[in-house]
C-alpha positions as a Markdown table, in Angstrom:
| # | Residue | x | y | z |
|---|---|---|---|---|
| 1 | Met | 0.0 | 0.0 | 0.0 |
| 2 | Phe | 2.6 | 2.5 | 1.1 |
| 3 | Ser | 5.1 | 1.4 | -1.6 |
| 4 | Asp | 2.4 | 2.0 | -4.3 |
| 5 | Phe | 1.7 | 5.4 | -2.9 |
| 6 | Val | 5.4 | 6.4 | -3.0 |
| 7 | Asn | 5.7 | 5.0 | -6.5 |
| 8 | Asn | 2.6 | 6.9 | -7.7 |
| 9 | Leu | 3.8 | 10.1 | -6.1 |
| 10 | Tyr | 7.3 | 9.8 | -7.6 |
| 11 | Ala | 5.8 | 9.1 | -11.0 |
| 12 | Phe | 3.6 | 12.2 | -10.7 |
| 13 | Val | 6.5 | 14.4 | -9.7 |
| 14 | Ser | 8.7 | 13.0 | -12.4 |
| 15 | Gly | 6.1 | 13.8 | -15.0 |
| 16 | Ile | 6.4 | 17.5 | -14.2 |
| 17 | Pro | 9.3 | 19.3 | -16.0 |
| 18 | Phe | 12.3 | 19.9 | -13.8 |
| 19 | Asp | 12.5 | 23.6 | -14.5 |
| 20 | Ser | 8.8 | 24.0 | -13.6 |
| 21 | Leu | 9.4 | 22.4 | -10.2 |
| 22 | Val | 12.4 | 24.6 | -9.5 |
| 23 | Trp | 10.5 | 27.7 | -10.4 |
| 24 | Tyr | 7.6 | 26.6 | -8.2 |
| 25 | Val | 9.8 | 25.9 | -5.1 |
| 26 | Trp | 11.9 | 29.0 | -5.4 |
| 27 | Gly | 9.0 | 31.2 | -6.4 |
| 28 | Ser | 6.9 | 30.1 | -3.4 |
| 29 | Tyr | 9.8 | 30.7 | -1.1 |
| 30 | Ala | 10.4 | 34.2 | -2.5 |
| 31 | Gly | 6.6 | 34.9 | -2.3 |
| 32 | Ile | 6.6 | 33.9 | 1.4 |
| 33 | Phe | 9.6 | 36.2 | 2.1 |
| 34 | Leu | 8.0 | 39.2 | 0.3 |
| 35 | Leu | 4.8 | 38.7 | 2.2 |
| 36 | Ala | 6.6 | 38.5 | 5.5 |
| 37 | Leu | 8.7 | 41.6 | 4.6 |
| 38 | Val | 5.6 | 43.7 | 3.7 |
| 39 | Leu | 3.8 | 42.7 | 6.9 |
| 40 | Thr | 6.9 | 43.5 | 9.0 |
| 41 | Val | 7.3 | 46.9 | 7.5 |
| 42 | Phe | 3.7 | 48.0 | 7.6 |
| 43 | Ser | 2.3 | 46.1 | 10.6 |
| 44 | Arg | 3.6 | 47.0 | 14.1 |
| 45 | Arg | 2.0 | 43.9 | 15.5 |
| 46 | Phe | 3.7 | 41.6 | 13.0 |
| 47 | Lys | 7.0 | 43.5 | 13.5 |
| 48 | Ala | 7.0 | 42.4 | 17.2 |
| 49 | Val | 6.4 | 38.7 | 16.2 |
| 50 | Ser | 9.5 | 36.4 | 16.3 |
| 51 | Lys | 10.9 | 35.6 | 12.9 |
| 52 | Arg | 12.2 | 32.1 | 13.8 |
| 53 | Pro | 9.4 | 30.4 | 12.0 |
| 54 | Phe | 10.8 | 31.8 | 8.7 |
| 55 | Leu | 14.2 | 30.3 | 9.7 |
| 56 | Cys | 12.6 | 26.9 | 10.1 |
| 57 | Leu | 10.8 | 27.4 | 6.8 |
| 58 | Thr | 14.2 | 28.1 | 5.2 |
| 59 | Asn | 15.6 | 24.8 | 6.5 |
| 60 | Ala | 12.6 | 22.9 | 5.2 |
| 61 | Tyr | 12.8 | 24.5 | 1.8 |
| 62 | Ala | 16.6 | 23.7 | 1.7 |
| 63 | Gly | 15.7 | 20.0 | 2.2 |
| 64 | Val | 13.1 | 20.1 | -0.6 |
| 65 | Asn | 15.6 | 21.9 | -2.8 |
| 66 | Leu | 18.1 | 19.1 | -2.2 |
| 67 | Ala | 15.6 | 16.4 | -3.0 |
| 68 | Leu | 14.5 | 18.2 | -6.1 |
| 69 | Tyr | 18.0 | 18.6 | -7.5 |
| 70 | Leu | 19.0 | 15.0 | -6.6 |
| 71 | Ser | 16.3 | 13.8 | -8.9 |
| 72 | Ala | 18.0 | 15.4 | -11.9 |
| 73 | Cys | 21.6 | 16.2 | -11.0 |
| 74 | Glu | 24.6 | 14.6 | -9.4 |
| 75 | Leu | 25.2 | 14.7 | -5.6 |
| 76 | Ala | 28.0 | 17.3 | -5.7 |
| 77 | Gln | 25.9 | 19.8 | -7.9 |
| 78 | Ser | 22.8 | 19.2 | -5.7 |
| 79 | Val | 24.7 | 19.9 | -2.5 |
| 80 | Met | 26.3 | 23.0 | -3.9 |
| 81 | Ile | 23.1 | 24.6 | -5.1 |
| 82 | Thr | 21.3 | 23.7 | -1.9 |
| 83 | Ala | 24.1 | 25.3 | 0.2 |
| 84 | Leu | 23.8 | 28.5 | -1.9 |
| 85 | Phe | 20.0 | 28.4 | -1.4 |
| 86 | Trp | 20.5 | 27.9 | 2.4 |
| 87 | Val | 22.9 | 30.8 | 2.7 |
| 88 | Ala | 20.6 | 33.1 | 0.7 |
| 89 | Gly | 17.7 | 32.1 | 3.0 |
| 90 | Tyr | 19.7 | 33.0 | 6.1 |
| 91 | Ile | 20.6 | 36.4 | 4.6 |
| 92 | Leu | 16.9 | 37.0 | 4.0 |
| 93 | Phe | 16.2 | 35.9 | 7.6 |
| 94 | Gly | 18.7 | 38.5 | 8.7 |
| 95 | Ala | 17.0 | 41.1 | 6.7 |
| 96 | Leu | 13.7 | 40.4 | 8.3 |
| 97 | Cys | 15.3 | 40.6 | 11.8 |
| 98 | Ala | 16.9 | 43.9 | 10.8 |
| 99 | Val | 13.5 | 45.4 | 9.7 |
| 100 | Ser | 11.9 | 44.2 | 12.9 |
| 101 | Val | 14.3 | 46.3 | 15.1 |
| 102 | Thr | 12.5 | 49.3 | 16.4 |
| 103 | Ala | 14.1 | 52.5 | 17.7 |
| 104 | Lys | 13.6 | 53.1 | 21.4 |
| 105 | Pro | 11.4 | 56.1 | 22.1 |
| 106 | Lys | 13.2 | 59.1 | 23.5 |
| 107 | Lys | 12.3 | 60.2 | 27.0 |
| 108 | Ser | 10.3 | 63.4 | 26.9 |
| 109 | Ala | 11.4 | 66.3 | 29.0 |
| 110 | Glu | 7.8 | 67.1 | 29.8 |
| 111 | Ala | 5.5 | 65.0 | 32.0 |
| 112 | Ala | 1.9 | 64.3 | 31.2 |
| 113 | Gly | -0.3 | 67.5 | 31.5 |
| 114 | Gly | 2.4 | 69.8 | 30.0 |
| 115 | Thr | 4.3 | 70.4 | 33.1 |
| 116 | Val | 8.1 | 70.3 | 33.0 |
| 117 | Val | 9.6 | 68.0 | 35.5 |
| 118 | Thr | 12.7 | 69.7 | 37.0 |
| 119 | Ser | 15.4 | 67.8 | 38.7 |
| 120 | Leu | 14.8 | 67.4 | 42.4 |
| 121 | Pro | 17.7 | 68.0 | 44.8 |
| 122 | Val | 19.3 | 64.8 | 45.9 |
| 123 | Gln | 20.1 | 64.4 | 49.5 |
| 124 | Ile | 23.6 | 63.1 | 49.8 |
| 125 | Gln | 24.1 | 60.6 | 52.5 |
| 126 | Ala | 27.3 | 60.5 | 54.4 |
| 127 | Pro | 29.2 | 57.2 | 53.9 |
| 128 | Pro | 29.0 | 54.8 | 56.9 |
| 129 | Pro | 32.0 | 55.1 | 59.2 |
| 130 | Lys | 34.6 | 52.4 | 58.6 |
| 131 | Pro | 35.0 | 50.0 | 61.4 |
| 132 | Val | 38.1 | 50.7 | 63.4 |
| 133 | Lys | 40.4 | 47.7 | 63.8 |
| 134 | Gln | 41.7 | 47.2 | 67.2 |
| 135 | Asp | 45.4 | 46.1 | 66.9 |
| 136 | Ile | 46.9 | 44.0 | 69.6 |
| 137 | Pro | 49.9 | 45.7 | 71.2 |
| 138 | Ala | 53.3 | 44.5 | 70.1 |
| 139 | Ala | 54.5 | 43.9 | 73.6 |
| 140 | Lys | 51.8 | 41.2 | 74.1 |
| 141 | Asn | 52.9 | 39.3 | 71.0 |
| 142 | Ser | 56.6 | 39.8 | 71.1 |
| 143 | Val | 57.1 | 37.0 | 73.7 |
| 144 | Arg | 54.9 | 34.6 | 71.8 |
| 145 | Leu | 56.8 | 35.3 | 68.5 |
| 146 | Glu | 60.2 | 34.9 | 70.1 |
| 147 | His | 59.1 | 31.6 | 71.7 |
| 148 | Ala | 57.6 | 30.4 | 68.4 |
| 149 | Ala | 60.8 | 31.3 | 66.5 |
| 150 | Ser | 63.0 | 29.4 | 69.0 |
| 151 | Val | 60.8 | 26.3 | 68.9 |
| 152 | Thr | 60.9 | 26.4 | 65.1 |
| 153 | Glu | 64.7 | 26.5 | 65.0 |
| 154 | Lys | 64.8 | 23.5 | 67.4 |
| 155 | Leu | 62.4 | 21.5 | 65.2 |
| 156 | Leu | 64.4 | 22.4 | 62.1 |
| 157 | Ser | 67.5 | 20.9 | 63.7 |
| 158 | Lys | 65.7 | 17.5 | 64.0 |
| 159 | Asn | 65.6 | 14.8 | 61.4 |
| 160 | Leu | 62.2 | 15.8 | 59.9 |
| 161 | Gly | 60.1 | 14.4 | 57.2 |
| 162 | Lys | 60.0 | 16.3 | 53.9 |
| 163 | Thr | 56.5 | 17.5 | 54.4 |
| 164 | Asp | 57.1 | 18.6 | 58.0 |
| 165 | Arg | 60.3 | 20.4 | 57.0 |
| 166 | Gln | 58.5 | 22.3 | 54.2 |
| 167 | Glu | 55.7 | 23.3 | 56.6 |
| 168 | Leu | 58.2 | 24.5 | 59.2 |
| 169 | Glu | 60.1 | 26.6 | 56.6 |
| 170 | Lys | 56.9 | 28.2 | 55.5 |
| 171 | Leu | 55.9 | 28.8 | 59.2 |
| 172 | Lys | 59.4 | 30.3 | 59.9 |
| 173 | Asn | 58.9 | 32.8 | 57.0 |
| 174 | Thr | 55.5 | 33.8 | 58.3 |
| 175 | Leu | 56.9 | 34.4 | 61.8 |
| 176 | Ala | 59.7 | 36.5 | 60.5 |
| 177 | Val | 57.1 | 38.8 | 58.7 |
| 178 | Leu | 55.0 | 39.1 | 61.9 |
| 179 | Arg | 58.1 | 39.9 | 64.0 |
| 180 | Ile | 59.0 | 42.7 | 61.6 |
| 181 | Lys | 55.6 | 44.3 | 61.7 |
| 182 | Gly | 55.4 | 44.4 | 65.5 |
| 183 | Thr | 51.8 | 45.3 | 66.1 |
| 184 | Leu | 49.4 | 42.7 | 64.9 |
| 185 | Ser | 45.9 | 43.0 | 63.7 |
| 186 | Pro | 43.2 | 40.6 | 64.9 |
| 187 | Ala | 43.5 | 38.6 | 61.7 |
| 188 | Glu | 47.3 | 38.4 | 62.0 |
| 189 | Ser | 46.9 | 37.3 | 65.7 |
| 190 | Glu | 44.7 | 34.5 | 64.4 |
| 191 | Ile | 47.4 | 33.4 | 62.0 |
| 192 | Leu | 49.9 | 33.4 | 64.9 |
| 193 | Asn | 47.5 | 31.2 | 66.9 |
| 194 | Glu | 47.3 | 28.8 | 64.0 |
| 195 | Asn | 51.1 | 28.6 | 63.8 |
| 196 | Phe | 51.3 | 27.9 | 67.5 |
| 197 | Asn | 48.9 | 25.0 | 67.1 |
| 198 | Thr | 51.0 | 23.6 | 64.2 |
| 199 | Leu | 54.1 | 23.9 | 66.4 |
| 200 | Leu | 52.5 | 22.1 | 69.3 |
| 201 | Lys | 51.6 | 19.2 | 67.0 |
| 202 | Leu | 55.1 | 19.0 | 65.6 |
| 203 | Met | 56.6 | 19.3 | 69.1 |
| 204 | Ala | 54.6 | 16.3 | 70.3 |
| 205 | Lys | 55.5 | 14.4 | 67.2 |
| 206 | Tyr | 59.3 | 14.9 | 67.5 |
| 207 | Asn | 59.5 | 15.1 | 71.3 |
| 208 | Val | 60.7 | 18.7 | 71.5 |
């Protein structure tokens, strides 16, 4: 049943001259484009409508064009003419999108009723005061830094593992920076506490 239908359809299409089929396919596509272009230019409602259906129609017509040319030409020629048709369709789609773009209305200087809206004075708010960081006195941290530095040196003299030695070298550099600064901020004091915890773990590990 279906094979007979396909054979009859193919025989019917084959009976139509090839040039007539090409003119019919291309002409109908061009007619749809012109109709869409006219509606887009003269109809605000149609201008706001998405033009993606025309893009889908272009892809469908490209498939029909390929099938049409394959019935009379070689594969290479059919693919070439279909590619040209497809590119031309995308150019026409871009033209429709360009026509659909509307200019944004300019803001009127006058409000409704004919009264001119003047600029109102803007009350400038003072920026919020920045929080004051309370630094910890250097005298309170100097003893801790000296003690941490001496413990670090003792640990470095031990037979340490590679990872522990790298961690101690990094810790030593951090302590040196903190000693140079003197007065530590709360964040820097937290770093110092973390270094003490690391030292305590290593001291217990290597019996220092």
